[in-house]
VMD Tcl script that builds the backbone (N, CA, C; Angstrom):
set m [mol new atoms 462]
animate dup $m
set s [atomselect $m all]
$s set {name element resname resid chain x y z} {
  {N N MET 1 A 42.188 -20.117 -67.812}
  {CA C MET 1 A 41.256 -20.761 -66.725}
  {C C MET 1 A 40.536 -19.823 -66.006}
  {N N THR 2 A 40.052 -19.744 -65.242}
  {CA C THR 2 A 39.296 -18.919 -64.844}
  {C C THR 2 A 39.395 -19.364 -63.057}
  {N N GLU 3 A 39.545 -18.372 -62.122}
  {CA C GLU 3 A 39.948 -19.050 -60.786}
  {C C GLU 3 A 38.579 -18.503 -60.493}
  {N N LYS 4 A 38.238 -19.835 -59.310}
  {CA C LYS 4 A 37.266 -19.459 -58.561}
  {C C LYS 4 A 37.718 -18.401 -57.293}
  {N N PRO 5 A 36.579 -17.553 -57.089}
  {CA C PRO 5 A 36.791 -16.733 -55.937}
  {C C PRO 5 A 36.352 -17.426 -54.953}
  {N N VAL 6 A 37.443 -16.438 -53.823}
  {CA C VAL 6 A 37.998 -17.427 -52.498}
  {C C VAL 6 A 36.891 -16.309 -51.432}
  {N N ASP 7 A 36.324 -16.877 -51.187}
  {CA C ASP 7 A 34.946 -16.003 -49.767}
  {C C ASP 7 A 35.789 -15.688 -48.600}
  {N N ILE 8 A 36.402 -17.023 -47.789}
  {CA C ILE 8 A 37.538 -16.997 -46.711}
  {C C ILE 8 A 38.951 -17.570 -47.133}
  {N N LEU 9 A 39.734 -16.592 -46.625}
  {CA C LEU 9 A 41.188 -16.811 -46.406}
  {C C LEU 9 A 41.197 -16.907 -45.093}
  {N N LEU 10 A 41.789 -18.338 -44.673}
  {CA C LEU 10 A 41.721 -18.734 -43.166}
  {C C LEU 10 A 43.358 -18.966 -42.786}
  {N N VAL 11 A 43.596 -18.018 -42.172}
  {CA C VAL 11 A 45.142 -18.095 -41.880}
  {C C VAL 11 A 45.575 -18.548 -40.421}
  {N N GLU 12 A 46.023 -20.061 -40.368}
  {CA C GLU 12 A 45.991 -20.615 -39.175}
  {C C GLU 12 A 46.989 -21.518 -39.182}
  {N N ASP 13 A 48.205 -21.631 -38.330}
  {CA C ASP 13 A 48.991 -22.704 -38.246}
  {C C ASP 13 A 48.608 -24.224 -37.698}
  {N N ASN 14 A 47.805 -23.981 -36.926}
  {CA C ASN 14 A 47.396 -25.295 -35.975}
  {C C ASN 14 A 46.658 -26.080 -36.699}
  {N N PRO 15 A 47.004 -27.408 -36.975}
  {CA C PRO 15 A 46.378 -27.951 -37.683}
  {C C PRO 15 A 44.631 -28.473 -37.269}
  {N N SER 16 A 44.590 -28.432 -35.886}
  {CA C SER 16 A 43.533 -28.799 -35.217}
  {C C SER 16 A 42.678 -27.829 -35.487}
  {N N ASP 17 A 43.173 -26.260 -34.908}
  {CA C ASP 17 A 42.141 -25.010 -35.456}
  {C C ASP 17 A 41.484 -24.885 -36.813}
  {N N VAL 18 A 42.507 -25.499 -37.930}
  {CA C VAL 18 A 42.190 -25.642 -39.222}
  {C C VAL 18 A 40.998 -26.433 -39.505}
  {N N GLU 19 A 41.340 -27.774 -39.036}
  {CA C GLU 19 A 40.099 -28.328 -38.748}
  {C C GLU 19 A 38.637 -28.179 -38.596}
  {N N LEU 20 A 39.158 -27.563 -37.080}
  {CA C LEU 20 A 37.669 -27.320 -36.326}
  {C C LEU 20 A 37.090 -26.611 -36.944}
  {N N SER 21 A 38.175 -25.262 -37.899}
  {CA C SER 21 A 37.253 -24.182 -38.459}
  {C C SER 21 A 36.372 -24.717 -39.684}
  {N N LEU 22 A 36.892 -25.519 -40.223}
  {CA C LEU 22 A 36.294 -26.270 -41.631}
  {C C LEU 22 A 35.587 -26.907 -41.148}
  {N N TYR 23 A 35.607 -27.647 -40.178}
  {CA C TYR 23 A 34.271 -28.424 -39.815}
  {C C TYR 23 A 32.895 -27.651 -39.339}
  {N N ALA 24 A 33.267 -26.609 -38.738}
  {CA C ALA 24 A 32.253 -25.697 -38.102}
  {C C ALA 24 A 31.500 -24.857 -39.209}
  {N N LEU 25 A 32.419 -24.576 -40.139}
  {CA C LEU 25 A 32.062 -23.979 -41.474}
  {C C LEU 25 A 30.947 -24.818 -41.880}
  {N N ARG 26 A 31.266 -25.736 -42.446}
  {CA C ARG 26 A 30.874 -26.948 -43.507}
  {C C ARG 26 A 29.714 -27.596 -42.585}
  {N N LYS 27 A 29.506 -27.589 -41.208}
  {CA C LYS 27 A 28.528 -27.917 -40.327}
  {C C LYS 27 A 27.384 -27.522 -40.525}
  {N N ASN 28 A 27.565 -25.981 -40.640}
  {CA C ASN 28 A 26.632 -25.178 -40.658}
  {C C ASN 28 A 26.150 -24.660 -41.877}
  {N N ARG 29 A 26.303 -25.392 -43.110}
  {CA C ARG 29 A 26.358 -25.134 -44.658}
  {C C ARG 29 A 26.779 -23.953 -44.985}
  {N N ILE 30 A 27.904 -23.604 -44.174}
  {CA C ILE 30 A 29.235 -22.464 -44.988}
  {C C ILE 30 A 29.681 -22.917 -45.791}
  {N N VAL 31 A 29.592 -23.239 -47.168}
  {CA C VAL 31 A 30.382 -24.437 -48.012}
  {C C VAL 31 A 31.214 -23.207 -49.151}
  {N N ASN 32 A 31.152 -22.153 -48.891}
  {CA C ASN 32 A 32.287 -21.254 -49.910}
  {C C ASN 32 A 33.328 -21.763 -50.060}
  {N N GLN 33 A 34.158 -21.081 -50.800}
  {CA C GLN 33 A 35.495 -21.554 -51.010}
  {C C GLN 33 A 36.347 -20.674 -50.054}
  {N N ILE 34 A 37.429 -22.100 -49.597}
  {CA C ILE 34 A 37.810 -21.518 -48.428}
  {C C ILE 34 A 38.987 -21.603 -49.061}
  {N N GLN 35 A 40.279 -20.929 -48.586}
  {CA C GLN 35 A 41.661 -21.082 -48.783}
  {C C GLN 35 A 42.183 -21.107 -47.653}
  {N N VAL 36 A 43.179 -21.696 -47.493}
  {CA C VAL 36 A 43.954 -21.871 -46.148}
  {C C VAL 36 A 45.594 -21.488 -46.474}
  {N N ALA 37 A 46.012 -20.891 -45.378}
  {CA C ALA 37 A 47.355 -20.424 -45.367}
  {C C ALA 37 A 47.508 -20.892 -43.630}
  {N N ARG 38 A 49.105 -21.465 -44.131}
  {CA C ARG 38 A 49.485 -22.117 -42.747}
  {C C ARG 38 A 50.106 -21.347 -42.249}
  {N N ASP 39 A 50.728 -20.162 -42.690}
  {CA C ASP 39 A 51.704 -19.216 -42.217}
  {C C ASP 39 A 51.732 -17.632 -42.547}
  {N N GLY 40 A 52.529 -16.961 -42.317}
  {CA C GLY 40 A 52.144 -15.437 -42.582}
  {C C GLY 40 A 52.365 -15.027 -44.147}
  {N N VAL 41 A 53.857 -16.036 -44.671}
  {CA C VAL 41 A 54.480 -15.768 -45.375}
  {C C VAL 41 A 53.325 -16.519 -46.676}
  {N N ASP 42 A 52.476 -17.509 -46.369}
  {CA C ASP 42 A 51.465 -18.402 -47.703}
  {C C ASP 42 A 50.459 -17.025 -47.935}
  {N N ALA 43 A 50.060 -16.426 -46.559}
  {CA C ALA 43 A 48.829 -15.428 -46.196}
  {C C ALA 43 A 49.265 -14.424 -47.488}
  {N N LEU 44 A 50.505 -13.856 -47.383}
  {CA C LEU 44 A 50.804 -12.886 -48.039}
  {C C LEU 44 A 51.108 -13.144 -49.635}
  {N N ASP 45 A 51.629 -14.325 -49.886}
  {CA C ASP 45 A 52.269 -14.731 -51.262}
  {C C ASP 45 A 50.579 -15.126 -51.630}
  {N N TYR 46 A 49.608 -15.480 -50.772}
  {CA C TYR 46 A 48.149 -15.217 -51.686}
  {C C TYR 46 A 47.406 -14.113 -51.979}
  {N N LEU 47 A 47.764 -13.254 -51.043}
  {CA C LEU 47 A 46.896 -11.975 -50.891}
  {C C LEU 47 A 47.905 -11.155 -52.274}
  {N N PHE 48 A 49.023 -11.115 -51.997}
  {CA C PHE 48 A 49.589 -10.795 -53.124}
  {C C PHE 48 A 50.069 -10.842 -54.602}
  {N N CYS 49 A 49.414 -11.945 -54.880}
  {CA C CYS 49 A 50.144 -13.187 -56.061}
  {C C CYS 49 A 51.573 -13.365 -56.507}
  {N N THR 50 A 52.180 -13.569 -55.248}
  {CA C THR 50 A 53.670 -13.986 -55.459}
  {C C THR 50 A 54.053 -15.171 -54.954}
  {N N GLY 51 A 55.046 -15.926 -54.806}
  {CA C GLY 51 A 55.629 -17.035 -54.863}
  {C C GLY 51 A 54.602 -17.989 -55.481}
  {N N GLN 52 A 54.069 -19.349 -54.935}
  {CA C GLN 52 A 53.376 -19.993 -55.489}
  {C C GLN 52 A 51.766 -19.835 -56.166}
  {N N PHE 53 A 51.678 -18.525 -55.742}
  {CA C PHE 53 A 50.380 -17.619 -56.398}
  {C C PHE 53 A 50.438 -16.798 -57.167}
  {N N THR 54 A 51.475 -16.731 -58.096}
  {CA C THR 54 A 51.874 -15.658 -59.308}
  {C C THR 54 A 50.803 -15.796 -60.496}
  {N N ASP 55 A 50.044 -17.039 -60.533}
  {CA C ASP 55 A 49.119 -16.991 -61.657}
  {C C ASP 55 A 47.710 -16.553 -60.873}
  {N N ARG 56 A 47.423 -16.110 -59.765}
  {CA C ARG 56 A 46.246 -15.569 -59.331}
  {C C ARG 56 A 46.212 -13.904 -59.615}
  {N N HIS 57 A 44.872 -13.966 -59.929}
  {CA C HIS 57 A 44.576 -12.316 -59.963}
  {C C HIS 57 A 44.430 -11.572 -58.654}
  {N N ILE 58 A 45.256 -10.694 -58.588}
  {CA C ILE 58 A 44.949 -9.420 -57.197}
  {C C ILE 58 A 43.527 -9.306 -56.982}
  {N N GLU 59 A 43.144 -8.997 -58.293}
  {CA C GLU 59 A 41.794 -8.651 -57.919}
  {C C GLU 59 A 40.485 -9.452 -57.439}
  {N N ASN 60 A 40.835 -10.745 -57.553}
  {CA C ASN 60 A 39.959 -11.701 -56.614}
  {C C ASN 60 A 40.338 -11.658 -55.522}
  {N N THR 61 A 40.224 -10.911 -54.533}
  {CA C THR 61 A 40.219 -10.665 -53.624}
  {C C THR 61 A 38.957 -11.814 -52.207}
  {N N PRO 62 A 39.533 -12.037 -51.004}
  {CA C PRO 62 A 38.909 -12.673 -50.491}
  {C C PRO 62 A 37.685 -11.865 -50.208}
  {N N ARG 63 A 36.661 -12.353 -49.456}
  {CA C ARG 63 A 35.903 -11.388 -48.777}
  {C C ARG 63 A 35.889 -11.375 -47.717}
  {N N VAL 64 A 36.322 -12.054 -46.790}
  {CA C VAL 64 A 37.050 -12.149 -45.231}
  {C C VAL 64 A 38.441 -12.899 -44.956}
  {N N ILE 65 A 39.157 -12.264 -44.347}
  {CA C ILE 65 A 40.535 -13.322 -43.756}
  {C C ILE 65 A 39.953 -13.394 -42.488}
  {N N PHE 66 A 40.343 -14.580 -41.931}
  {CA C PHE 66 A 40.514 -14.837 -40.309}
  {C C PHE 66 A 41.712 -15.437 -40.194}
  {N N LEU 67 A 42.288 -14.407 -39.576}
  {CA C LEU 67 A 43.879 -14.392 -39.450}
  {C C LEU 67 A 44.260 -14.665 -37.983}
  {N N ASP 68 A 45.011 -15.676 -37.542}
  {CA C ASP 68 A 45.645 -15.860 -36.310}
  {C C ASP 68 A 46.712 -15.393 -36.177}
  {N N LEU 69 A 47.059 -14.594 -34.969}
  {CA C LEU 69 A 48.435 -13.729 -34.940}
  {C C LEU 69 A 49.175 -14.485 -34.681}
  {N N LYS 70 A 49.822 -15.520 -33.971}
  {CA C LYS 70 A 51.058 -16.442 -33.617}
  {C C LYS 70 A 51.153 -17.488 -34.634}
  {N N LEU 71 A 51.881 -16.985 -35.504}
  {CA C LEU 71 A 52.088 -17.687 -36.879}
  {C C LEU 71 A 53.494 -17.952 -37.177}
  {N N PRO 72 A 54.100 -18.803 -38.046}
  {CA C PRO 72 A 55.488 -19.138 -38.281}
  {C C PRO 72 A 55.852 -18.423 -39.254}
  {N N ARG 73 A 57.304 -18.163 -39.607}
  {CA C ARG 73 A 57.711 -17.228 -40.365}
  {C C ARG 73 A 57.449 -15.658 -40.497}
  {N N VAL 74 A 56.223 -15.379 -40.674}
  {CA C VAL 74 A 55.399 -13.997 -40.490}
  {C C VAL 74 A 54.823 -14.158 -39.938}
  {N N ASP 75 A 54.313 -13.301 -38.615}
  {CA C ASP 75 A 53.204 -13.227 -37.593}
  {C C ASP 75 A 52.096 -12.763 -38.301}
  {N N GLY 76 A 51.267 -12.954 -37.500}
  {CA C GLY 76 A 49.867 -12.224 -37.799}
  {C C GLY 76 A 49.531 -10.668 -37.932}
  {N N MET 77 A 50.245 -10.114 -36.814}
  {CA C MET 77 A 50.291 -8.748 -36.952}
  {C C MET 77 A 50.992 -8.181 -38.006}
  {N N GLU 78 A 52.163 -8.735 -38.516}
  {CA C GLU 78 A 52.623 -8.506 -39.831}
  {C C GLU 78 A 52.019 -8.314 -41.263}
  {N N VAL 79 A 51.020 -9.521 -41.185}
  {CA C VAL 79 A 50.306 -9.780 -41.955}
  {C C VAL 79 A 49.058 -8.640 -42.200}
  {N N LEU 80 A 48.526 -8.240 -40.856}
  {CA C LEU 80 A 47.511 -7.433 -41.095}
  {C C LEU 80 A 47.867 -6.124 -41.447}
  {N N ARG 81 A 49.355 -5.503 -40.763}
  {CA C ARG 81 A 49.998 -4.639 -41.060}
  {C C ARG 81 A 50.079 -4.149 -42.965}
  {N N ARG 82 A 50.651 -5.286 -43.299}
  {CA C ARG 82 A 50.310 -5.289 -44.966}
  {C C ARG 82 A 49.173 -5.059 -45.222}
  {N N VAL 83 A 48.158 -6.013 -45.113}
  {CA C VAL 83 A 46.832 -6.182 -45.676}
  {C C VAL 83 A 46.630 -4.581 -45.618}
  {N N LYS 84 A 46.617 -4.013 -44.353}
  {CA C LYS 84 A 45.982 -3.043 -44.016}
  {C C LYS 84 A 46.486 -1.637 -44.863}
  {N N SER 85 A 48.034 -2.045 -45.077}
  {CA C SER 85 A 48.790 -0.588 -45.624}
  {C C SER 85 A 48.667 -0.572 -47.183}
  {N N ASP 86 A 47.878 -1.250 -47.712}
  {CA C ASP 86 A 48.144 -1.724 -49.029}
  {C C ASP 86 A 46.974 -1.171 -49.888}
  {N N GLU 87 A 46.624 -0.167 -50.734}
  {CA C GLU 87 A 45.478 0.188 -51.588}
  {C C GLU 87 A 44.438 -0.902 -51.887}
  {N N ARG 88 A 45.379 -2.100 -52.625}
  {CA C ARG 88 A 44.851 -3.332 -53.096}
  {C C ARG 88 A 43.686 -4.279 -52.290}
  {N N THR 89 A 44.154 -4.609 -51.164}
  {CA C THR 89 A 43.949 -5.158 -50.198}
  {C C THR 89 A 43.193 -4.274 -49.125}
  {N N ARG 90 A 43.093 -3.162 -48.424}
  {CA C ARG 90 A 42.898 -2.727 -47.376}
  {C C ARG 90 A 41.410 -2.622 -47.143}
  {N N SER 91 A 40.880 -2.804 -48.442}
  {CA C SER 91 A 39.281 -2.641 -47.835}
  {C C SER 91 A 38.971 -4.419 -47.422}
  {N N ILE 92 A 39.642 -5.099 -47.584}
  {CA C ILE 92 A 38.927 -6.955 -47.295}
  {C C ILE 92 A 39.047 -6.511 -45.640}
  {N N PRO 93 A 37.693 -7.289 -44.965}
  {CA C PRO 93 A 37.597 -7.374 -43.637}
  {C C PRO 93 A 38.453 -8.501 -42.797}
  {N N VAL 94 A 39.025 -7.836 -42.322}
  {CA C VAL 94 A 40.023 -8.840 -41.559}
  {C C VAL 94 A 39.566 -9.289 -39.764}
  {N N VAL 95 A 39.231 -10.424 -39.792}
  {CA C VAL 95 A 39.038 -10.789 -38.125}
  {C C VAL 95 A 39.962 -11.568 -37.436}
  {N N VAL 96 A 40.807 -11.416 -36.683}
  {CA C VAL 96 A 41.760 -11.827 -35.798}
  {C C VAL 96 A 41.057 -12.744 -35.350}
  {N N LEU 97 A 41.435 -14.004 -34.991}
  {CA C LEU 97 A 40.881 -14.918 -34.402}
  {C C LEU 97 A 42.188 -15.776 -33.632}
  {N N THR 98 A 42.288 -15.309 -32.456}
  {CA C THR 98 A 43.503 -15.522 -32.002}
  {C C THR 98 A 43.242 -16.428 -29.914}
  {N N SER 99 A 44.201 -16.776 -29.595}
  {CA C SER 99 A 44.271 -17.223 -28.420}
  {C C SER 99 A 44.804 -16.134 -27.525}
  {N N SER 100 A 45.174 -15.004 -27.963}
  {CA C SER 100 A 45.644 -14.156 -27.511}
  {C C SER 100 A 44.854 -13.083 -26.551}
  {N N ARG 101 A 44.797 -12.607 -25.494}
  {CA C ARG 101 A 44.220 -12.089 -24.575}
  {C C ARG 101 A 44.717 -10.769 -23.818}
  {N N GLU 102 A 46.263 -10.603 -24.595}
  {CA C GLU 102 A 47.046 -9.742 -23.916}
  {C C GLU 102 A 46.233 -8.180 -24.864}
  {N N GLU 103 A 45.863 -7.003 -23.720}
  {CA C GLU 103 A 45.630 -5.920 -24.288}
  {C C GLU 103 A 46.499 -5.387 -25.311}
  {N N ARG 104 A 47.777 -5.317 -25.200}
  {CA C ARG 104 A 48.424 -4.846 -26.511}
  {C C ARG 104 A 48.425 -5.463 -27.971}
  {N N ASP 105 A 48.178 -6.571 -27.431}
  {CA C ASP 105 A 47.670 -7.394 -29.188}
  {C C ASP 105 A 46.658 -6.644 -29.470}
  {N N LEU 106 A 45.277 -6.589 -28.757}
  {CA C LEU 106 A 44.228 -5.809 -28.970}
  {C C LEU 106 A 44.560 -4.431 -29.702}
  {N N SER 107 A 44.861 -3.967 -28.738}
  {CA C SER 107 A 45.251 -2.560 -29.590}
  {C C SER 107 A 46.004 -2.307 -30.343}
  {N N ARG 108 A 46.779 -2.868 -30.297}
  {CA C ARG 108 A 47.557 -2.589 -31.679}
  {C C ARG 108 A 47.069 -3.322 -32.973}
  {N N CYS 109 A 46.344 -4.339 -33.037}
  {CA C CYS 109 A 45.182 -4.848 -33.926}
  {C C CYS 109 A 44.392 -3.588 -34.589}
  {N N TYR 110 A 43.810 -2.768 -33.573}
  {CA C TYR 110 A 42.635 -2.283 -33.858}
  {C C TYR 110 A 43.432 -0.786 -34.844}
  {N N ARG 111 A 44.736 -0.364 -33.717}
  {CA C ARG 111 A 45.306 0.572 -34.472}
  {C C ARG 111 A 45.831 0.306 -36.154}
  {N N LEU 112 A 45.973 -1.004 -36.421}
  {CA C LEU 112 A 46.315 -1.108 -37.538}
  {C C LEU 112 A 45.385 -1.616 -38.382}
  {N N GLY 113 A 43.966 -1.595 -37.798}
  {CA C GLY 113 A 42.686 -1.610 -39.256}
  {C C GLY 113 A 42.128 -2.883 -38.664}
  {N N VAL 114 A 42.254 -3.624 -38.075}
  {CA C VAL 114 A 41.289 -4.994 -37.819}
  {C C VAL 114 A 40.039 -4.564 -37.708}
  {N N ASN 115 A 38.976 -5.526 -38.451}
  {CA C ASN 115 A 37.751 -5.502 -38.579}
  {C C ASN 115 A 36.868 -6.019 -37.171}
  {N N SER 116 A 37.789 -7.076 -36.606}
  {CA C SER 116 A 37.210 -7.780 -35.363}
  {C C SER 116 A 38.566 -8.372 -34.997}
  {N N TYR 117 A 38.032 -8.680 -33.348}
  {CA C TYR 117 A 39.121 -9.147 -32.362}
  {C C TYR 117 A 38.322 -10.112 -31.729}
  {N N ILE 118 A 38.435 -11.366 -32.267}
  {CA C ILE 118 A 37.916 -12.800 -31.478}
  {C C ILE 118 A 38.886 -13.409 -30.641}
  {N N VAL 119 A 38.859 -13.485 -29.244}
  {CA C VAL 119 A 39.899 -14.813 -28.659}
  {C C VAL 119 A 39.037 -16.266 -28.885}
  {N N LYS 120 A 39.872 -17.134 -29.128}
  {CA C LYS 120 A 39.356 -18.002 -29.479}
  {C C LYS 120 A 39.279 -19.091 -28.401}
  {N N PRO 121 A 37.609 -19.705 -28.557}
  {CA C PRO 121 A 37.210 -20.007 -27.040}
  {C C PRO 121 A 38.021 -21.450 -26.997}
  {N N ILE 122 A 38.369 -22.183 -25.795}
  {CA C ILE 122 A 39.132 -23.432 -25.577}
  {C C ILE 122 A 37.956 -24.610 -25.866}
  {N N ASP 123 A 36.981 -24.480 -25.163}
  {CA C ASP 123 A 35.603 -25.324 -25.627}
  {C C ASP 123 A 35.304 -25.449 -26.801}
  {N N PHE 124 A 35.117 -27.231 -27.448}
  {CA C PHE 124 A 35.022 -27.230 -28.883}
  {C C PHE 124 A 33.619 -26.640 -29.279}
  {N N GLU 125 A 32.615 -26.863 -28.469}
  {CA C GLU 125 A 31.391 -26.484 -28.835}
  {C C GLU 125 A 31.145 -24.986 -29.217}
  {N N LYS 126 A 31.715 -24.054 -28.248}
  {CA C LYS 126 A 31.920 -22.853 -28.106}
  {C C LYS 126 A 32.551 -21.961 -29.309}
  {N N PHE 127 A 33.973 -23.162 -29.507}
  {CA C PHE 127 A 34.889 -22.670 -30.725}
  {C C PHE 127 A 33.913 -22.946 -32.406}
  {N N THR 128 A 33.396 -23.874 -32.147}
  {CA C THR 128 A 32.532 -24.048 -33.196}
  {C C THR 128 A 31.193 -23.093 -33.676}
  {N N GLU 129 A 30.788 -22.718 -32.734}
  {CA C GLU 129 A 29.678 -21.725 -32.523}
  {C C GLU 129 A 30.292 -20.488 -32.995}
  {N N VAL 130 A 31.476 -19.971 -32.479}
  {CA C VAL 130 A 32.121 -18.870 -32.969}
  {C C VAL 130 A 32.460 -18.914 -34.180}
  {N N VAL 131 A 33.304 -19.898 -34.979}
  {CA C VAL 131 A 33.290 -19.634 -36.231}
  {C C VAL 131 A 32.086 -19.566 -37.204}
  {N N ASN 132 A 30.688 -20.399 -36.523}
  {CA C ASN 132 A 29.625 -20.426 -37.459}
  {C C ASN 132 A 29.136 -19.008 -37.475}
  {N N ARG 133 A 29.146 -18.453 -36.470}
  {CA C ARG 133 A 28.548 -17.090 -36.494}
  {C C ARG 133 A 29.424 -16.148 -37.032}
  {N N LEU 134 A 30.835 -16.308 -37.194}
  {CA C LEU 134 A 31.814 -15.368 -37.939}
  {C C LEU 134 A 31.550 -15.494 -39.805}
  {N N GLY 135 A 31.191 -16.668 -39.950}
  {CA C GLY 135 A 30.674 -16.980 -41.135}
  {C C GLY 135 A 29.423 -16.777 -41.657}
  {N N VAL 136 A 28.570 -16.756 -40.802}
  {CA C VAL 136 A 27.456 -16.128 -41.176}
  {C C VAL 136 A 27.509 -14.811 -41.410}
  {N N TYR 137 A 28.050 -14.135 -40.302}
  {CA C TYR 137 A 28.125 -12.648 -40.242}
  {C C TYR 137 A 28.840 -12.028 -41.622}
  {N N TRP 138 A 30.051 -12.489 -41.932}
  {CA C TRP 138 A 31.037 -11.720 -42.562}
  {C C TRP 138 A 30.398 -12.283 -44.054}
  {N N LEU 139 A 30.036 -13.592 -44.619}
  {CA C LEU 139 A 29.687 -13.664 -45.565}
  {C C LEU 139 A 27.755 -13.969 -45.877}
  {N N SER 140 A 27.405 -13.384 -45.242}
  {CA C SER 140 A 25.586 -13.376 -45.459}
  {C C SER 140 A 24.964 -12.455 -45.067}
  {N N LEU 141 A 25.424 -11.796 -43.687}
  {CA C LEU 141 A 25.043 -10.418 -43.238}
  {C C LEU 141 A 25.747 -9.350 -43.823}
  {N N ASN 142 A 27.041 -9.049 -43.744}
  {CA C ASN 142 A 28.031 -7.778 -43.698}
  {C C ASN 142 A 27.416 -7.486 -45.550}
  {N N GLU 143 A 27.198 -6.120 -45.576}
  {CA C GLU 143 A 27.237 -5.445 -46.924}
  {C C GLU 143 A 28.442 -5.521 -47.237}
  {N N LEU 144 A 28.599 -5.719 -48.581}
  {CA C LEU 144 A 30.172 -5.429 -49.271}
  {C C LEU 144 A 29.740 -4.446 -50.344}
  {N N PRO 145 A 30.706 -3.271 -50.615}
  {CA C PRO 145 A 31.146 -2.447 -51.930}
  {C C PRO 145 A 30.395 -2.940 -52.970}
  {N N VAL 146 A 29.835 -2.668 -54.043}
  {CA C VAL 146 A 29.465 -3.376 -55.289}
  {C C VAL 146 A 30.995 -3.540 -55.738}
  {N N ASP 147 A 32.249 -2.698 -55.842}
  {CA C ASP 147 A 33.195 -3.260 -56.361}
  {C C ASP 147 A 33.802 -4.443 -56.018}
  {N N MET 148 A 33.715 -4.324 -54.849}
  {CA C MET 148 A 34.176 -5.923 -53.917}
  {C C MET 148 A 33.339 -6.990 -54.317}
  {N N VAL 149 A 32.310 -6.718 -54.490}
  {CA C VAL 149 A 31.172 -8.233 -54.837}
  {C C VAL 149 A 31.808 -8.415 -56.300}
  {N N SER 150 A 31.682 -7.426 -57.153}
  {CA C SER 150 A 31.873 -8.352 -58.389}
  {C C SER 150 A 33.398 -8.318 -59.010}
  {N N SER 151 A 34.252 -8.034 -58.010}
  {CA C SER 151 A 35.601 -8.354 -58.404}
  {C C SER 151 A 35.773 -9.729 -58.207}
  {N N GLY 152 A 34.964 -10.703 -57.667}
  {CA C GLY 152 A 35.128 -12.018 -57.200}
  {C C GLY 152 A 34.338 -12.812 -58.561}
  {N N GLU 153 A 33.539 -12.291 -59.259}
  {CA C GLU 153 A 32.894 -12.608 -59.954}
  {C C GLU 153 A 33.233 -12.880 -61.403}
  {N N GLU 154 A 32.483 -14.125 -61.976}
  {CA C GLU 154 A 33.847 -14.609 -63.400}
  {C C GLU 154 A 32.974 -14.130 -64.691}
}
mol reanalyze $m
mol bondsrecalc $m
mol representation Tube
mol addrep $m
């Protein structure tokens, strides 16, 4: 069985934010393959092919990770640290999408190698616009190296 390549790994524990994100992406015709992880453990299991994802191939990395910081079990900061410290996942773009406006979170994320840090708008329309723009940029405009593009092909 060939697994479908995932374009977006959405790591978010808030069900409303998951639904809003999926709605915004689909509303704007970004219908790429999306994997949702509801906490940091599930995200790490998915990325490193452990737990329920042992049948997945690590070479099939997502094209981008949208990562909340405030997650149960393992927080987003630790997920970011693990992703950026492992040679197999280091080149995956990570966009922190969080409610935290704390300077120390922002600084630490950039020190750990985050590609972008976005504070989630509270307003529904602004939130959907932000998610739409992120999807368009990271999936349509951003250029990836050939080895990353070909890793997800069947």
